[in-house]
N, C-alpha and C positions, 0 to 999 in steps of 0.2 A: 503493499499499500504506499502511495506516495503522500508523504506529510505535507500539510498546507504550506510550512515554512519552506519546503524545498520550492514548491510552486511560486512562493514569493520571491525567493532567490533567483529562479529562472526568469520571472517576470522583471525584475530588477535589472538583471543582466541584459535582457533584451531591450528594455527601455534605455539603458545607458548607452549601449551601442548605437540604438536609433538616434538618439539625441546627439551623441557625438557625430554622427554623419550628418544630421540635420544642421548643427550648428558649425560644422567644419568650415564653411565659406566664409565665415565672419573673421575679419581681421582689421585691428587686433581680435584675438580669440576671446572666448568667455573665460578661459583661465586667467588671463590678464585682468578681465573684469573682476573675477573673484578675489584677486589679490590687490584691488585698488583700494587702499585704505584711506584715501581722502577724497573729499567731494571732488576736488580738482582733478585728480587722477580718472576718477570714475567719468567725469564729464569729458575729458580728453578722449576716452575710448568710445563712449557712445556718440559723440560728435564727430568722430571719425568715420561712423557707420552711415551708409545710405538710408533712406526711409525705408526700402526694401529689406535692408539688413536689420533695422530696428523692428520692422514688423516680424521678421524670422524669429528674432530673439524674443518678442513678446509672445509669439505663438507656441513657443516651446514651454512656458511657465506651467500650463495645467498639467502637461506630460511630466514636467519636473516634480510637480506635487505627488503625482502617481508614483513616481521613482522613490521618492522619499518614503511614502506609505509602504511600498514593497521592500525596500531595504530594511526599514525600521521593523516590519513584520518579520522579515527573514532573521534578523539579529535576535529578536526576542524568541522565536521558536527554535532558533539553532542552539542558543544557550540553554534552552529548557530540555531539548531533546538529545543533544550531543553528548557522548560519553566523555569528551574532552573535558567537560566542566563538571563532571560527577565527582570528582575529588575535592572540589572546592566547598567551603561551608555554605550553609543556606544563605547567609547574608552576602557573601561574596558573589554567589550565583545571581541573587537578586540585582546586585550593583550591575555585574557584567550583562545580565539580560536587559538592563534598561539603557546601556550605553548607546547602542545603534538607534533605538527610539528616540533617545534624547538628541542625538545628532540629527536625525530626521526632522524633529521638531525644529530645532535651531535653523536647519537648512530652509524649511518652509517659512519660518519668521524672518529670515534674511530677505 
């Protein structure tokens, strides 16, 4: 039987690959945008994009939210089901199980 967390992992992988392909034409790329720590740096990147590039970027946001839900669900399920974490104490497992969902929440809030 395939566990739901495995399906979430496959979905997250597919969405990540799809988004990478979709966003690849943007120059400067979205990785540069992710590391733009000041409003000026952010502005330089988005102002370098054409209107079509901005629309491409905006169009990816709903899919990016689905990606965050998928990888957050994967992380939660993987820690709960994987024998890799079985030797950890219950508290440490709870913390580990919450890390990817927390990262997903931060990603969506960003």
